[in-house]
MIVO-769544 format. One record per atom (N, C-alpha, C): residue in one letter; x, y, z. Coordinates in steps of 0.001 Angstrom, whole numbers, padded with zeros to 6 digits, always signed. Atoms other than C-alpha are relative to their C-alpha. Example, Ala and Ser with C-alpha at 12.3 -4.5 7.8 and 13.67 -1.06 7.14 Angstrom:
2
A+000890-001190+000000/A+012300-004500+007800/A+000900+001200+000000/S-000820-001190-000060/S+013670-001060+007140/S-000770+001090+000730/
***
This chain:
191
M+000606-001323-000047/M+078012+105033+115746/M+000871+000993-000773/K-000718-001019+000760/K+078987+107748+113274/K+000132+001268+000841/A-000246-001248-000732/A+080517+110881+114731/A-000884+001105-000579/P+000849-001084+000501/P+078086+113819+114514/P+000834+001207-000438/F-000658-001226+000444/F+078990+117070+112773/F-000600+001234+000667/E+000539-001076-000832/E+076888+119158+115176/E+000061-000458+001446/L-000095+000332-001417/L+077403+119286+118916/L-001397-000247+000557/P+001329+000289-000560/P+074442+117564+120603/P-000326+000946+001156/P+000396-000865-001112/P+072434+119591+123143/P+000505-000551+001323/G-000394+000384-001339/G+073622+119554+126721/G+001497-000131+000202/Y-001452+000104-000117/Y+077354+119460+125979/Y+000609+001388+000149/G-000730-001244-000174/G+079706+122185+127142/G+001499-000250-000069/E-001457+000109+000091/E+083390+122840+126580/E+000594-000142+001391/I-000671+000169-001285/I+085566+121550+129412/I+001514+000180-000094/H-001460-000107+000109/H+089088+121737+128001/H+000395+000259-001451/R-000584-000231+001328/R+091171+122964+125061/R+001463-000409+000041/V-001412+000337+000165/V+094501+121667+123836/V+000433+000618-001324/D-000524-000612+001216/D+096539+123670+121322/D+001512-000152+000002/F-001426+000296+000012/F+099964+122246+120562/F+000828+001126-000604/M-000748-001078+000653/M+100974+125233+118395/M+000080+001259+000863/A+000092-001290-000678/A+099868+128114+120607/A+000383-000048+001473/D-000257+000132-001427/D+100798+126751+124042/D+001467-000350+000252/P-001423+000275-000226/P+104539+127130+124822/P+000235-000920+001197/Q-000149+000898-001151/Q+104069+125395+128187/Q-000243-001447-000415/M+000280+001344+000509/M+102570+122383+126382/M+001209-000512-000772/Q-001163+000398+000789/Q+105531+122324+123991/Q+001162-000382+000907/Q-001066+000317-000949/Q+107989+122412+126903/Q-000306-001286+000757/K+000412+001193-000733/K+106022+119734+128752/K+000250-001267-000822/L-000177+001159+000874/L+106295+117386+125744/L+001451-000189-000444/M-001380+000074+000476/M+109974+118141+125003/M+000799-001085+000719/L-000770+000996-000745/L+111448+115970+127782/L-000394-001423-000387/P+000341+001361+000452/P+109424+112835+126907/P+000484-000291-001421/M-000496+000205+001366/M+110353+113337+123233/M+001491-000320+000017/L-001444+000232-000070/L+114061+113538+124102/L+000312-001358+000622/I-000204+001311-000633/I+113826+110489+126382/I-000249-001117-001008/I+000307+001013+001016/I+112205+108481+123573/I+001129-000091-001017/I-001079-000011+000996/I+114884+109547+121074/I+001259-000652+000559/V-001234+000539-000592/V+117805+108796+123409/V-000139-001501+000260/A+000204+001427-000278/A+116331+105457+124514/A+000050-000826-001279/L+000019+000751+001257/L+115728+104371+120924/L+001368-000028-000681/V-001364+000018+000546/V+119234+105376+119837/V+000829-001046+000747/F-000738+001007-000769/F+120668+103261+122680/F-000461-001419-000340/I+000523+001324+000386/I+118384+100329+121811/I+000520-000373-001386/G-000507+000252+001345/G+119362+100645+118156/G+001479-000339+000001/A-001443+000259-000071/A+123077+100774+119033/A+000282-001368+000614/A-000168+001339-000574/A+122665+097601+121106/A-000297-001076-001049/I+000362+000959+001046/I+121077+095860+118106/I+001016+000035-001143/S-000938-000176+001107/S+123406+097276+115445/S+000972+001118+000368/P-000937-001018-000478/P+126452+099051+116883/P+000421+000974-001103/L-000435-001052+000920/L+127418+102325+115265/L+001500+000209+000133/S-001410-000367-000010/S+130965+103126+114282/S+000199+001069-001066/F-000301-001018+000996/F+132596+105884+112301/F+000060-000636-001389/A-000112+000691+001288/A+133374+103379+109537/A-001387-000340-000551/Y+001371+000338+000439/Y+129722+102241+109420/Y-000685+001249-000555/I+000656-001244+000422/I+128518+105849+109137/I+000539+000438-001366/I-000604-000396+001278/I+130978+106619+106301/I-000457-000933-001125/E+000394+000974+001020/E+130165+103406+104414/E-001466+000113-000393/N+001443-000027+000229/N+126432+103984+104724/N-000576+001402-000131/A+000475-001387+000120/A+126240+107758+104270/A-000983+000164-001151/W+000907-000085+001146/W+124493+107190+100941/W-001437-000357+000377/R+001353+000364-000449/R+121516+105821+102904/R-000731+001170+000683/I+000625-001138-000687/I+120885+109176+104613/I-001117+000619-000841/P+001117-000537+000797/P+118874+110617+101678/P-001192-000967-000065/I+001082+000989+000016/I+116891+107368+101600/I-000792+000092+001303/A+000682-000141-001298/A+116112+107759+105326/A-000848+001267+000022/I+000768-001256+000040/I+114988+111354+104702/I-001258-000184-000846/I+001168+000259+000861/I+112706+110283+101835/I-000984-000927+000710/A+000859+000935-000736/A+111383+107385+103949/A-000747+000719+001122/T+000645-000763-001065/T+110640+109826+106775/T-001127+000864-000561/I+001062-000796+000640/I+108663+112087+104429/I-001186-000891-000361/I+001064+000956+000322/I+106716+109071+103185/I-000720-000428+001273/Y+000594+000366-001292/Y+106180+108037+106820/Y-000995+001071+000472/I+000876-001091-000471/I+104700+111463+107696/I-001311-000001-000788/I+001206+000044+000843/I+102285+111249+104754/I-000879-001184+000401/L+000766+001190-000394/L+101255+107696+105714/L-000623+000154+001389/H+000506-000228-001359/H+100880+108683+109382/H-001296+000810-000051/E+001189-000849+000082/E+098430+111452+108532/E-001114-000672-000800/L+001001+000733+000781/L+096680+109296+105929/L-000726-001026+000872/I+000646+000963-000899/I+096045+106622+108571/I-000951+000725+000947/H+000944-000814-000794/H+094568+109308+110862/H-001255+000261-000831/G+001127-000334+000876/G+092378+110317+107900/G-000904-001184-000284/I+000803+001201+000255/I+091248+106764+107173/I-000864-000328+001215/V+000772+000293-001216/V+090193+106252+110796/V-001049+001089+000235/I+000986-001085-000067/I+088485+109679+110797/I-001169-000319-000929/R+001060+000345+000964/R+086561+108605+107685/R-000839-001176+000504/Y+000720+001162-000519/Y+085657+105287+109279/Y-001028+000429+001052/F+000895-000402-001086/F+084140+107007+112331/F-000999+001087-000380/S+000885-001127+000323/S+082601+110061+110647/S-000710-000132-001345/G+000562+000126+001339/G+081846+108947+107095/G+000556+001012-000986/K-000589-001018+000879/K+083869+111874+105697/K+001500+000085+000247/W-001441-000203-000138/W+087549+112489+105003/W+000271+001209+000873/G-000407-001129-000816/G+089319+114779+107409/G+000704+001060-000828/N-000783-001071+000609/N+091285+117922+106659/N+001478-000311+000257/F-001426+000262-000127/F+095025+117561+106042/F+000770+001277-000243/G-000821-001165+000254/G+097771+120124+106208/G+001241+000041+000859/F-001197-000262-000789/F+100887+121574+107783/F-000182+001343+000694/K-000073-001257-000744/K+101159+124240+110476/K+001349+000011+000680/G-001353-000011-000545/G+104725+125186+111288/G+000694-001303-000331/F-000655+001285+000191/F+106577+121916+111792/F-000957-001173+000178/Y+000976+001050-000257/Y+103362+119978+112430/Y-000777-000357-001265/A+000940+000511+000998/A+101631+117820+109829/A-001235-000416+000797/Y+001189+000351-000767/Y+098038+117179+110813/Y-001104-000554-000886/A+001286+000416+000563/A+094758+115488+110034/A-001024+000404+001046/G+001042-000443-000922/G+091653+117011+111593/G-001363-000193-000618/S+001365+000163+000485/S+087907+117013+111250/S-000930+000913+000789/P+000998-000774-000738/P+084915+119185+112135/P-000977-000896+000787/A+000906+000916-000709/A+083172+116050+113488/A+000311-000011+001495/Y-000137+000142-001453/Y+082665+115402+117205/Y+000140-001488+000306/F-000294+001406-000226/F+084305+112094+118144/F-000136-000359+001468/T+000052+000485-001376/T+083673+110018+121240/T+001428-000187+000505/K-001295+000222-000636/K+086501+109405+123667/K+000740-001174-000645/S-000659+001181+000563/S+087242+105902+122328/S+000324+000193-001483/Q-000284-000277+001405/Q+086991+107051+118704/Q+001245+000874-000135/H-001132-000919+000100/H+089459+109885+119286/H+001306-000688+000380/I-001206+000743-000377/I+091930+107610+121070/I+000420-000917-001154/A-000312+000880+001138/A+091708+105137+118155/A+000587+000802-001161/I-000515-000859+001073/I+092241+107953+115629/I+001441+000400+000302/G-001333-000466-000378/G+095291+109166+117551/G+001059-001086+000004/I-000994+001052-000211/I+096993+105850+118252/I+000182-000914-001222/A-000072+000918+001144/A+096279+103962+114986/A+001298+000127-000810/P-001212-000081+000834/P+099228+105373+112967/P+001254-000545+000678/V-001222+000447-000675/V+101909+104723+115585/V+000003-001518+000153/L+000069+001457-000120/L+100687+101146+116079/L+000208-000682-001353/I-000079+000642+001320/I+100210+100233+112421/I+001392+000180-000613/L-001306-000251+000609/L+103392+101893+111178/L+001135-000577+000844/G-001002+000603-000875/G+105361+100702+114214/G+000179-001480-000292/I-000060+001431+000323/I+104498+097071+113419/I+000660-000213-001362/I-000602+000116+001343/I+105393+097564+109739/I+001503+000260+000070/L-001428-000327-000094/L+108730+099171+110648/L+000787-001088+000729/I-000668+001120-000679/I+109604+096380+113105/I+000157-001175-000968/A-000079+001094+000978/A+108789+093823+110396/A+001096+000270-001025/L-001057-000342+000961/L+111036+095677+107936/L+001382-000172+000616/N-001298+000175-000664/N+113869+095742+110492/N+000366-001473+000137/I-000259+001442-000114/I+113515+091980+110925/I+000288-000615-001367/L-000083+000636+001314/L+113140+091134+107235/L+001151+000494-000880/L-001050-000555+000858/L+115691+093447+105613/L+001383-000322+000557/P-001368+000235-000477/P+119465+092872+105783/P+000403+001058+001044/M-000421-000871-001108/M+121199+094414+108823/M+000561+001340-000489/Q-000515-001270+000508/Q+122799+097093+106601/Q-001088+001073-000067/W+001123-000934+000076/W+119332+098675+106391/W-000576+000342+001379/F+000572-000184-001332/F+118738+098612+110156/F-000164+001475+000353/W+000073-001395-000457/W+119575+102261+110875/W-000875+000871-000897/T+000883-000748+000896/T+117709+103547+107820/T-001446-000154+000463/I+001368+000280-000477/I+114498+101869+109045/I-000163+000483+001431/W+000096-000390-001419/W+115266+102532+112718/W-000163+001515+000141/A+000168-001462-000047/A+115553+106283+112026/A-001466+000375-000207/V+001430-000260+000220/V+111985+106217+110699/V-000805-000460+001220/Q+000685+000473-001213/Q+110896+104164+113737/Q+000155+001015+001136/I-000197-001043-001014/I+112422+106817+116008/I-000971+001145-000263/M+000959-001050+000370/M+110378+109415+114110/M-001421-000428+000362/N+001327+000530-000292/N+107297+107209+114476/N-000322+000122+001491/L+000289+000051-001436/L+107597+106853+118245/L+000108+001365+000685/H-000087-001310-000663/H+108758+110347+119195/H-000940+001019-000653/G+000874-000947+000692/G+106684+112156+116557/G-001464-000135+000350/S+001392+000234-000398/S+103485+110718+118006/S-000264+000444+001435/I+000123-000402-001406/I+103990+112362+121406/I-001319+000727+000278/G+001285-000685-000188/G+100914+114578+120931/G-001156-000983+000030/D+001038+001036-000008/D+098810+111503+120168/D-000012-000741+001333/Y-000063+000659-001312/Y+100062+109785+123359/Y-000584+000916+001074/Y+000466-000961-000999/Y+099399+112936+125357/Y-001530+000054+000021/M+001460-000079+000061/M+095804+113158+124128/M-000654-001275+000514/A+000567+001263-000487/A+095124+109464+124781/A+000055-000050+001521/R-000153+000002-001472/R+096449+109835+128336/R-000972+000993+000647/L+000917-001005-000526/L+094453+113021+128935/L-001441-000505-000040/L+001391+000444+000158/L+091220+111526+127594/L-000339-001170+000915/R+000259+001147-000879/R+091573+108338+129658/R-000403+000450+001394/R+000291-000491-001349/R+091347+110449+132833/R-001310+000779+000088/L+001211-000821+000030/L+088197+112315+131755/L-001253-000875-000063/P+001246+000779-000009/P+084513+111246+131920/P-000243-000742-001315/P+000235+000807+001193/P+083210+108656+129448/P-000876+000676-001062/D+000972-000604+000930/D+080629+110968+127827/D+000595+001080-000905/L-000662-001069+000746/L+083191+113130+126008/L-000323+000005-001485/L-000042-000195+001437/L+082972+114515+122508/L+001186+000918-000272/I-001209-000754+000292/I+086180+115835+120942/I-000045+000452-001443/Q-000133-000548+001349/Q+086475+118134+117962/Q+001481+000313-000191/D-001445-000042+000202/D+089987+117872+116553/D+000311+000714-001311/A-000362-000771+001187/A+091221+120560+114163/A+001383-000374-000528/G-001325+000443+000439/G+094595+118819+113854/G+001057+000289+001035/V-000975-000358-001036/V+096936+120729+116168/V-000679+000603+001223/S+000755-000473-001159/S+094191+121960+118487/S-001291-000821+000112/M+001200+000783-000263/M+091292+120140+120102/M-000856+000697+001041/I+000936-000475-001020/I+088198+121133+122020/I-000722-001230+000530/I+000622+001151-000654/I+086834+118626+124520/I-001289+000477+000663/Y+001317-000333-000539/Y+083149+118706+125437/Y-000483-001153+000868/S+000590+001010-000874/S+081249+116907+128183/S-001349+000503+000489/R+001251-000391-000656/R+077834+116871+129782/R+000246+000373+001452/E-000337-000281-001385/E+079550+117060+133160/E+000752+001325+000088/E-000700-001246-000234/E+080822+120333+134552/E+001283-000290+000785/I-001272+000240-000679/I+084512+119670+135308/I+001066+000865-000639/E-001161-000694+000530/E+087813+121423+134848/E+001175-000952+000015/T-001178+000869+000059/T+091003+119655+133757/T+001252+000823+000123/
***
């Protein structure tokens, strides 16, 4: 089923999420982001211990990690866009707002479509990054792992939306502008 570009009759707004304009939302997501970062640094250090000598010897890899992270952000949003196109038949809108890169669409996506759009990049890129960590020499571990940390903590808004939507009725339609979403339902509920 293709996502419609007009809200069908009988649907009403039940919830809004705006990651940019809601300071409480930003604070609510900060702790899980920090936990993910700290946990992944500890996991990485268990796999490839860090030392001062290692950092000095490999400092030249830092610009490569920064470039890889920029490429990752572009690919992350592109994957959102590809899945948006798959479900709606049209490319989404791409851009930056503050520190947020985004892909959005004026289409109205079902609950399962929106969850797939949100989670696809972290899954696809996560698998690719794990494969790179396995296949490349250990000297490249932290360069790739830094991008993996970005992948897992930078997708916190996508996890949040998937969790929120799982608790809501099955008849949802979601319009996602990128950093803000409006959730519609035929049922009259408050979240």
